[in-house]
N, C-alpha and C positions, 0 to 999 in steps of 0.2 A: 639204520644202524641196533636200534634198541629191539626193532621188530622184528627183525631177527634172529637176535640173542636171545628174546623171550620165545622165539619160535623153536632155536633150539635147545633150549632149556627144556620146555616140556615134551620134547623128543624123547629126550635122555631120560625124565623122569616119568615118563606115561605108563610106564609097567609099575613103580614104585607107589603109585597113589590111587586107592579105588573109593569109590561109594557105591555101595549097595542099598538096595532095598528089598526089603523080606515081605514078602508077601502072606497074606494072611491063609492057613490052611499047609505052607510048605514044613514038610515033619524034620528035614535036615538037607542044609544048602551047602554044597560043595566047594570049594575053591576051586582053581585048574592045579596040575600037578606043575611041579617046576617052574612055578611063578619066581616073581623078583619083588613081588610085595612086600613093603615094607612100611606103611600106611594103612588105615582102613576106615572108615565112617559105615557105619551102619545105620540106616535112616527107616520109621516108620513098623518097627518090626512090633507083629499085635500083641496081644497080651498073654502071655502063657511062656516055656523056658526058650533059654536062647540055642537056636536051631543051627548055628554055624559051625562046621567042623573048621579044623586048620591044620589039619595032618599034614599040609602040604607048602606050611607055611613059614617054614625057617629063619626067614629074614623082617618076619612081621614084625616091627618095634612099637608101633603105636595104635591103640583100637578106643574108637570114642563111637558112642552112640550120641543119637540125635530125633526127637521126637518116637524114644520108643517107650515098649510097656513090659518088659521083660518084668519075669518074677522068680528067676532060677537060672541059675548057672549049677552044669553039671559037672562032676570029678575031672571026667574025661575031658571036657572041654578046658577047665583050668591047668590040667596037666599039659596041654596042648600049647601052652601059651608064654614056655619058661624062657623067652628071648624078647619079651615086651618090657617096655622101659615105661611106657604110660599106657594108664587102662583109665577110662572114665566113662565111667557108668550112672554118670549123675541122672535124676529126674525120670527113675525108671521106678516100677513097683517091686524092686527083689526083696525076697521074706529073708534069707539065709546066704552067705559065702560061707561056703565051704573051705574045709579044716586044709584042704590042696594050695591053699593062694599061698602056704606057707614057702612053699617048694620055687614061686618065683622070683629066684635070687637078684634077678636083674632089675626088679620093678625099682622105678624112683617114684613115681607119680603114682597114687590112689587118689580117685574122685566115689566115694559112693553117695554126695547130698543128696537130698531130696529124693531119699526112698523112705520118706519118715511114716507112710502109713505103713509098712509091716517092717522093713529092720529095725530090730529092737538091739543086736550086739554083734559085736565082731569076734572072730575066733582070735585064740589064743596063738595060734601059730603065725599071725600076723607080726609074732618078736622073732620070727626067722629073717624075716625080708633085713638083712643087713644095709642093704643099698637106698632102702625107701627115704627119699627125703621130706615129700611133702605127702601127707592124708588128708583131703578134705571129707569131712563128713557132716557138713551143715543140715541141721533139723534131724541130724539120728540121736534117740534120746538116751543111750548107754554104750559105751564102751569097751571092749574087750583089752586084754594086756597089751601096751604099745613099749618097743624098747629102743628103736632106731630112727628115729625122726630129729629132724630138724626144725619144720614146720607143720604144726598141727592146728587147721582151722575146724571149727565147730561151731557154727552158728545157730542160737535158737533164739527167736525173735519173743516168742511167748516169755513172760517172765513168769510163766505158771506153770513153764517145762525145767525144771532143772536135770541140770546135766552132772551125772557124776563120774568122775574121773579114777580108775586104776592107781594104786600107789608105783606101780610099775614103771609111771611116768615120771617119777626122781631121779629114774636111771640117765634118763635122758641130758648126758651132761651138756650135751653140743647143739641142745634145742634152741632155736633163737626165735622162733614165731610160736608163742600161744595165742593164737585169736578166739577169744572165746567170750561167749555173748553170756553165759550165765552158769557159772562152777561154783558147786558146792563144795567148800572145805570144811572139813570135820574134824572134832577134837579127838573122835573115838572112830572104831571099826576099823573099815577094811578100805575103805576109800581114801583119796587123796587129802591127805592132810597138809595145813600149812609147815609144819615142820619139814614136810617134801620138796617143798619148792628151795631149800635151803643151798643148792648147790647148781640149781640151775642160772647162773649169773651172766649166760647168755643170752637171754630172753631180750627183744628189742620190741618196738612199737607199741604195743595195747593189752591190756590186761582185765579181766572184768573177775572177784573174787565175790563169791556170796559166804557170808561168814554166819556162822553157826555161835549160839552162846559157847559152847561145847569147846570152841577152838581156842579160848581166852589162854590157856596154858604151853599153845603153841605159837603162839603172835610172832614173840621174839625172834623164834626160831627160824623163821621166813628166810631173816637176812637180805630184804627187800632192800635195803641201806646199799647192799653190794651189787642191784643190779643195775649199773649205770648206762644199759641200753635202751630199759625202759623208759617210756617218755609219757606215755598216758595209761591214768590206772584207775579203775573204779570200785569202790570198798561201797559192795551192799550188806547190810547187817540185815539179814533174814530175821522175821518176824514171827518169833517162837514165844517163850514165855515172857512176862512182862515181869517190871522189877529186875532190871538187868542192867541198871544204867553204870554202876562201878564196875562192873563187869566189860560193858563195853567202852568205857572210859582206859583201861587198861588192855584192851588189844588194839583200839587205836591207837593209844600212846606208842606201844610196842613195833606197829608195824609202820616203822620210818622208808619213807623209799629215799633214793638214791636225790641227792640235789640238781640233778639232769633232767627231771621231771618236769615238762611243761603243761599237763592236763591233770587236775584232781575231781573228782566226784565221788563226794560223802550220802550215801544213802540210807534212810531207815534207822538213824543213829538215833539210839535212845539214851545217850547221856545228857545228864542234867544241865552240861556247859558246854559251850565252845571255847572253853580255853585249854579244851584237850584236843589234838594232841601239842605237845611242848614242842615239836620241831616243825613245826609251819614255818617256822621264821629262816630254816636252814633250805628252802626251797626258792632259791635265787633266780631260777630259772621257770618257775612258776607264770603260765601266761593265762590260765583258766582255772578255776575253783568255783565248783558248785556243792549246794547242802540242799539235798532232795526228800523231804519225810523226815526231817528230824523234829517231830512233833512233839517231844519231849521238854526238848530248851525252850526256857523261858524270857534271856535276855541275849543277842548277839550284840559281841564287844567287837565294833570292825577296829576297836585300838591294835587289836590281838594280829588283825589281817593286813594294819596300814602301812606294814616296812615291807612289802614284798614289792621289791621295785620292777618286777618283768612282769605281775598281773596286770593284764589287759580286761579279762571279762570274769565281775563277781556276779553272783546269781543266788539267790535263796529263793525255793519254792516247797511247798505243803510244810511252813513252819507252823502248825496249827498251835503250839504253846505259846510260843512270843507274843510277847506285851510290850516289848521296850526295845528300839534299836540303837545304840548311838557309841559314845565314851565313857566308859566307867572311872577313870583314874586320870589325874592331869599327864598332860603331854611334854613331853622334853622343847627345849627352845630351839629354834632354828632347823627346825626339820621339815621335811616335803613327804607329808601321807598321799598314799597310794600315788607314786609319782608318773605311772604311766597305765594308769585304769583308763578305760574306755567304755565299757557298757558297764551301767550296775542295774540289777532286774530285781523286784523283789516280788513274789508271784504266790499267790495261794495263802496269805499268813491272817487268817480272818480273824483273830484276838489281837494284832497288833495296835496299842493305839496311841503312840506316843515317840518321840524321841527323847534319849537321855545326850543334851547338847553340853557341850564340854561349853563351860563359863569362862566366856573371854575378860569379862570384868572382874575377875578373882584375882586379887592381888597376891596371891599365893603361887600363880600358874602363871604362865605364859603362853601366848597362842603360836599354833604353830604359823610357819610363814608360807605355807601353801598346801591348801587342800586337792586334793584332785585336781590337779591343772589340767589333764587332758582326757576329761571326763566328757563322753561327744553326747552320750544316748543316756538316759534313765527314765524307768518302766516303773510302774504301779498298776499289778493286776489284782483283783479279789482281795484288797486290802479294806472290806468294811468298815472296820472301825477305826481307822486312820484318821485324824482330823488336820492334821499340820505337816507342811514338808518342809526337812531341815534347814536351819536357818542359814548355812554354809551356802547354798543355791546363789545369792544377788553375789556374794564378795569375791568366791573362790574359785568359780568355775566359770572362767569367761570365752571357754571354747566347747561349752554345750550346745548342742544343735537340737534336739531333738526330747521332746517331752511326752512321754505317754500314759495317760491316768484311764484305766478300765475298771468298769466294778469295781468303784471305791465312790459310793454314792455320798460321803461327808464330805472327802476331801473334791469330787469333782465340782460339787456345787458351789463349795467357796472357791475355785478357782476359776471359775466361768464369771464370777460377777465382776470381774476387771476393777474391783477393788478392795481394799481392807489388807493387811500383810499377808495374804498368800499371794494376790496376784503382784503383789509388786517385788517378790521371790522369784517369778518366773516372768516377767515381762520382758527382757533383756533376748530370751530364747528363741530361736528364730522360727523353731516349728514346733505347734502345741498341737497333741490329740486330745481329745478328753471324750470321753466314751461313744469311741469310733467316728468321731467326728473331728476333722482338723478347725482348730478355733484360729490358728496364728499359722501363718504360710512365709515363710524369708521374712517373717517381721510384720507381715501384713497383715493385722486384726479381721478376720471372716466373721462377718454380722451373720449370727443365725436363726432361722425362723422359729417364732414360737410354735 
């Protein structure tokens, strides 16, 4: 019965779907008159103009190209597509999209991704596409004006290429997806400014913002705190002028996200301390927190982050100015610090020398009842000057399963000796890897060859 139903469905739709191969040298490809074609896939079109004619395709709703090298779309061709809902022209070599695309009022999905070699702008007439819901322009460097989107995808893998968005983006009150890998937010000029994000409260998913120092006056106006559907946020401070510590601290402090945020990455931040921002404790649902290339900071105060109850992953990378990590002031009695932290990573911290331990013997303060009770993986990589491990390891991290130490010459040597204070801190950890070699597996020491 299933095969019969399948065959019958194929019979009913056989005239609605067509795959056509465009051969090299064909100047114009005509489709049959009075056809019922609704969905067309074009394959192997050679480098050159799009040569198909759609004069007789009044029912055509979907056009997709595959393995094609189309370089241009004629105005006449675009005007033949007035009933099309989906137009996928990704992975071609298109140089320009004609202004006539603005008459495709039924268009809901447009994909121009990976025409990166030549396509550099989109026509202003795209703002006429009142039904357009999704635009994909991955690896297209610049955009024209847009006004009626719900989903905008513009991934640019290379950090060397910065995507500039028009101010008209701010009029997209219903925009739900702003999936952008690298967006330059400016404090002045014609491009998108932080204040232009003010009314875009339906944003959801992830957002990456590259911040210039000139964005300081606009930061608070972005109203990120109102974007309750935004779950993943990356704040990348664009490396411009130096000695901008106080400005960046003010910008970061003003960019308070909603408490629903689940992951936060702060990159290139030149603030002198991580005591900013003052809204960190409000992120009650935050699961992942990363600091990357914040190389002006000299001290990492874990106490500021210790009360993030949902935090599972904490990562510090490229903190080249840090010399000390630890707790700077006494902690309250009867507290659980980092209650759900599972993974703690320290990478590329070449000047880090020591821990600033909380003194549990200090009569004026009381020690916390529990410290990282669920920590399972602890990693150190490229921390050349670090001499010791934290004192809390043997007593407070009973669930710790994995310790990884790589490119940390001083620390690695002291841990491999199986004696002394450092070994006593880690001997209970089942799996230990030092300098790319497993020295303890499931609690069993593995003898190393000289």
